[in-house]
N, C-alpha and C positions, 0 to 999 in steps of 0.2 A: 505435383502438390501445385493445387491452385495457390497462387500468391496473394489473390484478392481473400480468398477465404481463410489465409492465416494471419493477415492483416485485421479482418474485421475478427477474428477469434481475440487475437491480442489485444485490440482496442476494445472489445465489449468487457473483455476480463480486467484490464484497467482502468476503465469508466467507470463501471458499477460501481455502487457502495460498498465499501470495506472500511477496514479498520484506518488506512492511509488516507481515503479520500474523506472519511469524517472528520479524523483530526485536522487535516488541512482547514476543512472548512470552518470546525472549531477556532483553528489558529488564528484564520482571518478576521472571523467574528471577533475575535478577543484580543488579539495583537497585533493586528494589522498585514499588510501584506508584505510587507519586506520581512518580518517574523515567517508568515505563510512560507516565502520563498525560500528562507534558508532552511526551514523542516522538509521542503520540496526537495532542495538540492540532498539534502541528507539521504531523504527516502531514494532518490532516483540515483544515488549512490550505492545504496543498499541493494536495490532491485539489480543494478550493474553488476556488483558482486555476485548475487545470486544467479544471475544468467550465466556468467563467467565460470563461475566454480560448476553450474550445471552441467555446461557444455563440456569444460575440462574432463570432468569425474563421474558423465554419466554411465558408463560400463561399471564404475565402481558401483555407484549408486544403484544399481538396476539389482544388484547382488544383497543390499543391505537396506533397501526403502522401506520396506515394511516398520523394520526397529527405529528408523531413523523417524519416519512419519509420527509415529507414535510417542514418541517423545518431543516432537514438534509441536504436537496439538496438545500436549499436557503441559508445555510451557508458555506456549503460544496464549491456549485458555486463559491461564491464570493472569497472563500479563493483559489480556484482553477485558478482562473483567474489570482490573485495576484501573485501564483507561478507560472504560464506560462507567467506574465511577467517579473518577477524576472530571469526565465532561458533565456528568448530571450534576454535581454539587457546585461547579462553576459560577459563579454569580458576577458579572462583569458591571453591573449598576453599583456594585458599592467600590471597585476600583478601576481607574483607568489603566497602572500601572501593569507591566509586563507580567505574565504567568510564570516566573521563576525558570526561564528555560524551554516553557512548552513549545515553544516555536522555533526551536535551536535544530541546527544542522545536526548535531549527536543525537537528538531525541528522533530526529526523523530516520538516520539511519538504523537506530537501534529498533523501532517500531518496525521496518521494513524486514529486518533481520531476523525479527520472533516473530511474523505476524505469516501464520500460516496460509493462507491465500497467495501471498506469491511464492512461497518456498512451494508449495504444492505444483503452482504453474509452471514456475521455473524448472520443478524435476519433471514434469510431464511434457513440456513443450518440444524438446530434443528430441524425446523417442518418439513422439506421437506426430511432430509437423515434418523435422529436419533432417535427420538420421536415418529415415528410411529412402531419402532421395540426395543428400549431399553429406558428404565425411569431409575430414581436413580442418586445416585451421583456418584458411581464408575463409571458405562460406558460412563456419560455425561465429569467428568474428564478425563479419557482415549481420549476421542472424541476432546476434548480440545487441551490436549497434542498432539495428533496425527498430528492434523490440525496447530498447532503451529509449529511442527517439519516440516512438507512440506512448510509452509511459510516461514520458516528460509532459508528451501533449495532453494524456490525460490527467496529470496532476496540476497542471495548468488551469485547465479547464475548471476544476473545482477552487481554485484561487481567485480565478475572475468571477466564477458564481459566488463566492463568498464575500468577494469585493462589491458587486454589484447588489446584494442583497443585504449587506452589513448593517444598514439603519433598521430595516425589517427586524432582522435576527437580533439586534440589539434591545430593539423594543419588545419582543416577544423571547426574552433572551431563557426563561425557564422552560417555557414551551418546546423551543429549539432547541435547548439541552437534553431534554426528555425526547424529542424525535431522533436527535443524533444518536443517543444512547441506548434507544430502543434499535436503531439499526445496529450499532455493534453488537447489542447483546444477540441480533439475529442473525450477525457474520460469525459469532462465537459457536451458535446453536451449530450453525452450518458445516462449521468444522467436524463434526461428529456424524453428521447425515448426508 
């Protein structure tokens, strides 16, 4: 296994726009860096849990993966459409108050656990990149920690991007919300194609 290819794959998958990244950007724009970091920590814990479960239960999941993936897609699609609508209708120009926990740890965790992109990523990562070369508790644990670190770096880049462009995004609130909602619709469509 090429470590460089593995790291690049993980970084590209975690940094590309998806539900979590768009929600991080929206949270920075509407609730600030502190709320976005709470959301990020929740998302990171969710990602870590997904990776850990995938590493431990991969042999079992291989047998039932088509059934699980189908139901995850249905639940994830519904939730993504709900999040898309929430981002689309958000208007920060009327209120500077917090968005009722939208930047919370719990919401970040919940989104990450229901988000098909990281679920599918974590389910395919180990059989594709790790298990053909490494087996055992230590290598799998190190992989979980390494990929979680890559994920945290990607999420933090989105927080920084949102912080740097916050005033621009506030000035063009509706346009920014439409763009973010469009990205989420695209991510939702990609679940099925």
